[in-house]
C-alpha positions in Angstrom: 25.7 18.6 2.0 28.2 17.9 0.4 28.9 17.4 -3.3 29.8 13.6 -2.6 26.2 12.8 -0.4 24.4 15.2 -3.6 25.9 13.2 -6.0 24.8 9.4 -3.9 21.1 10.8 -3.9 21.0 11.5 -7.6 22.2 8.5 -8.5 21.0 6.1 -6.1 17.3 7.8 -5.4 16.3 10.8 -7.8 17.4 8.7 -10.8 15.8 5.5 -9.8 12.1 7.7 -8.3 12.4 9.3 -12.4 12.8 5.5 -14.3 9.8 4.1 -12.3 7.7 7.3 -13.2 8.6 7.0 -16.8 7.5 2.8 -16.8 4.5 3.8 -14.8 1.3 3.3 -17.1 -2.0 4.3 -15.2 -2.9 7.8 -16.9 -5.8 8.5 -14.2 -3.3 10.1 -11.3 -4.8 12.8 -8.6 -2.7 14.7 -6.6 1.1 14.4 -5.6 3.0 12.4 -2.9 6.5 13.0 -1.3 8.5 10.1 -2.8 11.6 9.8 -1.0 11.1 6.2 -2.7 10.5 4.4 -6.4 6.9 4.1 -6.6 5.1 2.7 -10.0 1.4 3.2 -10.7 -0.1 0.5 -13.3 -3.8 -0.1 -14.7 -6.3 1.3 -16.3 -7.9 2.5 -13.5 -8.2 5.1 -10.8 -4.9 6.3 -7.9 -5.5 9.5 -5.8 -3.7 10.8 -3.3 -4.6 13.3 -0.9 -2.7 15.9 1.2 1.3 15.2 2.5 1.0 11.5 1.2 5.0 10.3 1.9 6.6 7.7 0.0 9.1 5.8 0.9 11.7 6.5 4.4 15.1 7.2 4.3 16.1 5.7 7.3 14.6 2.2 6.4 15.5 -0.9 5.1 14.7 -1.4 1.1 15.6 2.2 0.6 17.7 1.9 -1.9 17.2 -1.8 -3.5 13.4 -1.7 -3.7 10.2 -0.1 -5.1 6.9 0.2 -4.1 3.8 -1.0 -6.3 0.4 0.8 -6.6 -1.7 -0.9 -9.4 -5.7 0.1 -10.1 -6.2 -3.0 -12.7 -9.5 -2.2 -14.6 -11.4 0.7 -15.6 -13.3 0.7 -13.0 -10.6 0.2 -10.1 -9.8 2.5 -7.7 -6.9 3.0 -5.3 -8.1 6.0 -3.1 -5.1 7.9 -0.1 -6.6 10.1 2.4 -4.2 12.9 3.9 -0.9 12.8 6.0 -0.5 8.8 4.9 3.0 7.8 5.3 3.7 4.6 3.3 7.2 2.6 3.9 9.4 1.2 1.4 8.7 -2.1 -0.8 4.8 -1.3 -0.6 2.6 -3.6 -2.5 -0.9 -2.3 -3.1 -3.2 -3.7 -5.6 -6.8 -2.7 -6.3 -9.2 -4.7 -8.7 -12.5 -3.0 -7.0 -11.7 -0.2 -4.7 -9.0 -0.1 -1.5 -9.6 3.4 0.0 -6.9 4.2 2.5 -8.0 7.2 5.4 -5.9 10.0 6.8 -3.6 9.4 9.2 -2.3 6.2 8.4 1.1 4.6 8.7 1.8 1.2 7.1 5.2 -0.4 7.6 8.2 -1.6 5.4 6.9 -4.3 2.8 3.4 -4.9 3.5 0.9 -5.9 0.8 -2.8 -4.8 0.8 -4.5 -7.0 -2.3 -8.4 -6.3 -2.6 -8.9 -9.7 -4.9 -7.4 -13.6 -4.9 -4.8 -13.0 -7.6 -6.3 -15.9 -9.9 -9.4 -17.9 -9.8 -9.6 -20.1 -7.0 -11.8 -22.4 -9.4 -9.5 -25.3 -10.9 -11.0 -25.0 -13.9 -10.3 -21.2 -14.5 -7.1 -19.9 -12.7 -5.2 -19.1 -15.8 -8.6 -17.6 -17.5 -11.4 -16.5 -14.7 -12.3 -13.9 -12.8 -10.6 -13.4 -9.4 -13.4 -12.4 -6.7 -12.6 -9.1 -5.2 -14.0 -6.9 -2.6 -13.1 -3.6 -1.6 -11.0 -2.9 1.4 -11.0 0.1 3.4 -8.3 1.1 6.0 -9.5 3.9 8.6 -8.1 6.8 10.0 -5.4 7.0 12.3 -4.0 3.1 11.7 -0.8 1.9 12.6 0.1 -1.0 9.9 3.5 -2.5 11.1 6.2 -4.2 8.5 5.4 -7.0 6.6 1.9 -7.0 7.0 -0.9 -8.8 4.4 -4.0 -7.2 4.4 -6.8 -9.2 1.7 -9.8 -8.8 0.3 -12.8 -7.7 1.9 -11.1 -6.5 5.2 -12.4 -3.2 6.9 -9.6 -2.0 9.7 -11.2 0.1 12.0 -10.3 3.8 13.3 -6.8 4.1 15.6 -6.2 0.2 15.3 -2.6 -1.0 14.9 -1.8 -4.7 13.1 1.5 -6.2 14.5 4.8 -7.2 12.4 3.8 -9.9 10.2 0.2 -10.6 10.6 -2.0 -11.6 7.6 -5.7 -9.8 7.9 -8.5 -12.1 6.3 -11.1 -10.4 8.5 -12.3 -7.2 9.3 -11.0 -5.3 12.3 -13.0 -3.4 14.9 -12.0 0.7 15.5 -9.3 0.9 18.7 -7.9 -2.6 19.0 -4.5 -4.2 18.6 -4.2 -7.2 16.3 -1.4 -9.9 15.7 -1.0 -13.3 13.9 -2.0 -15.4 11.3 -4.8 -15.1 10.4 -4.7 -11.5 12.7 -6.5 -12.0 16.1 -7.4 -9.1 18.6 -5.1 -9.1 21.2 -5.2 -6.2 23.4 -8.2 -2.8 23.6 -6.9 0.7 23.2 -8.1 2.8 25.4 
């Protein structure tokens, strides 16, 4: 590697990773992901990383311009990420209750995993009410494409694939491909 390449890496990658690390507020973090992309960890809950977790992909969009955001909002909130998980650039994982991503999961660019509604859906309580929340589980060896949104209460079964741009509103069985808005089964994987 030439000196120019090393300077670019330091200025455009390592400094940004350090910046977002210093801005992170979550104090209950265990495990050490491999960061190739900035990651902001916020909230009062727990965030845990297994072995060989990778955040960011160099040869993908949003590498130099975005960051990923994980939030375990309340003291009882939890995000659990298993072993050998790869999460591409500009992903958001926000837990009010619990989000579990098991081993060997691949997550594409610009994905959102939200176990809550964000705000109360009741008209008079939108600003002050507590949003509804339900646990999300992404089981082993799942492949989630780019620009996917996974909503509260969803379990995605082992070995399944979620197509690009899908919005997953209901649980997905094992060994299927789902796609669309809302996501529907389009094929079984044998």
